[in-house]
C-alpha positions in Angstrom: -0.1 -0.2 0.0 1.2 3.3 -0.7 2.0 5.8 2.2 0.4 8.7 0.9 -3.4 7.2 0.5 -5.1 8.4 3.3 -2.4 10.0 5.0 -2.2 12.7 7.1 -2.6 16.0 5.0 -2.7 14.3 1.6 -5.9 13.8 0.1 -7.0 10.5 -1.1 -6.3 9.6 -4.7 -9.5 9.8 -7.4 -10.4 5.6 -8.1 -11.5 7.1 -11.4 -8.6 9.2 -12.3 -6.4 6.2 -11.2 -7.9 4.0 -13.8 -7.5 6.6 -16.4 -4.1 7.1 -15.6 -3.1 3.0 -15.8 -5.0 2.9 -18.9 -3.1 5.8 -20.5 0.2 4.1 -19.4 -0.4 0.6 -20.4 -1.7 2.1 -24.0 1.8 4.4 -24.6 4.1 1.8 -22.9 7.1 0.6 -25.2 6.6 -2.9 -26.2 4.5 -4.7 -28.5 0.7 -3.7 -28.2 -1.9 -5.7 -26.6 -3.0 -8.8 -28.9 -0.1 -8.5 -31.5 1.5 -11.8 -29.6 -2.1 -13.8 -30.4 -2.3 -11.9 -33.9 1.0 -13.7 -34.8 0.4 -16.9 -33.3 -2.9 -17.1 -35.4 -1.1 -15.6 -38.7 1.4 -18.7 -38.6 -1.1 -21.5 -37.3 -3.3 -20.0 -40.2 -0.7 -20.7 -42.7 -0.2 -24.1 -41.2 -3.9 -24.7 -41.7 -4.0 -23.7 -45.0 -0.8 -25.6 -45.7 -2.5 -29.1 -44.3 -5.6 -28.1 -46.0 -4.2 -27.8 -49.5 -2.1 -31.4 -49.0 -5.1 -32.8 -48.1 -7.1 -31.6 -51.1 -4.6 -32.2 -53.6 -2.6 -35.1 -52.2 -5.3 -37.6 -50.5 -7.4 -39.1 -52.3 -11.3 -38.0 -52.1 -12.9 -40.1 -49.4 -15.4 -39.4 -46.7 -12.1 -39.1 -44.4 -10.2 -36.3 -46.4 -13.8 -34.7 -46.8 -14.0 -34.4 -43.2 -10.7 -33.7 -41.9 -11.2 -30.3 -45.3 -14.0 -29.7 -43.7 -12.3 -29.6 -39.9 -9.5 -27.5 -41.3 -11.4 -25.1 -42.9 -13.3 -24.7 -39.3 -9.8 -24.0 -37.7 -9.1 -21.4 -40.6 -12.0 -19.5 -40.2 -11.5 -19.4 -36.5 -7.6 -18.0 -36.6 -8.6 -15.7 -39.5 -11.1 -14.1 -36.9 -8.4 -14.0 -34.3 -5.8 -12.2 -36.8 -8.2 -9.6 -37.7 -9.9 -9.2 -34.3 -7.1 -10.5 -31.6 -8.0 -8.8 -28.4 -12.0 -10.8 -28.7 -12.8 -13.4 -26.0 -12.8 -17.3 -27.8 -16.4 -17.4 -27.5 -17.1 -14.6 -29.9 -14.2 -15.8 -32.1 -15.7 -19.0 -32.3 -19.3 -17.6 -33.0 -18.1 -15.3 -35.6 -16.6 -18.4 -37.2 -19.3 -20.9 -36.5 -21.6 -17.9 -38.4 -19.5 -18.1 -41.1 -19.3 -21.7 -41.8 -22.6 -21.8 -41.5 -23.1 -19.0 -44.1 -21.1 -20.4 -46.6 -22.7 -23.9 -46.7 -26.4 -22.0 -46.6 -24.6 -20.2 -49.4 -23.9 -23.5 -51.3 -27.9 -24.1 -51.9 -27.7 -21.2 -54.0 -25.9 -23.1 -56.4 -23.4 -20.0 -57.4 -20.6 -21.7 -55.6 -20.6 -24.7 -57.8 -20.9 -22.3 -60.9 -18.4 -19.8 -59.9 -16.1 -22.8 -59.2 -16.5 -24.1 -62.2 -15.3 -21.0 -63.9 -12.3 -20.5 -61.4 -11.8 -23.4 -59.1 -9.9 -21.8 -56.3 -13.3 -20.5 -55.5 -14.4 -23.9 -54.4 -11.5 -24.1 -51.5 -13.2 -21.0 -50.2 -17.2 -21.5 -51.0 -17.3 -25.2 -51.4 -19.5 -26.6 -54.0 -23.0 -28.2 -52.6 -24.7 -28.2 -49.3 -23.8 -31.2 -46.9 -25.4 -31.3 -43.9 -22.3 -33.3 -42.4 -19.9 -30.3 -43.2 -22.0 -28.1 -40.7 -21.8 -30.6 -37.9 -18.1 -31.3 -38.6 -17.7 -27.3 -38.7 -19.7 -26.6 -35.5 -17.7 -29.5 -33.7 -14.6 -28.5 -34.9 -15.2 -24.5 -34.0 -16.6 -25.9 -30.4 -13.3 -27.4 -29.7 -10.8 -25.0 -30.9 -12.9 -22.3 -28.6 -12.6 -24.9 -25.7 -8.9 -25.2 -26.7 -8.0 -21.4 -26.9 -10.6 -20.7 -23.8 -8.5 -22.8 -21.9 -4.9 -21.6 -23.1 -6.5 -18.2 -22.4 -7.7 -18.8 -18.9 -4.7 -20.6 -17.8 -2.0 -17.4 -19.4 -4.4 -15.1 -17.1 -4.2 -17.7 -14.0 -0.4 -17.1 -14.3 -0.2 -13.6 -14.3 
């Protein structure tokens, strides 16, 4: 405890002013900005995930297992992309955004546009898929739930050490 708080002849420090000063000191302190470490880790993991997805797509035979693996990798990539864009969001929010993206992409396939666009430019299929499949939705949501839980656990452990 500081000797000047509540000491004789010294007025107590305003708690709101103290909080504002702490926030200002943290934002102007030298060193990495908040969230930069999380963003760098997400970028590295995203590159690795995309590489793994391309490997599964190009090098392995087209089976139910490789389809599921590709869907899981797509969901992980969506999660990591959200972290890359907004590293300070809590894991549950990141998971909700990634799940909404994956669901929207899968439902968009019902329009037939991704299939038509993919026929014209095949890389579109890697991002938007081709045809709707309920199993894809299940894989996306289960994978995102697992990644969110893992991220939340890491987040909680990191904050418990502080």
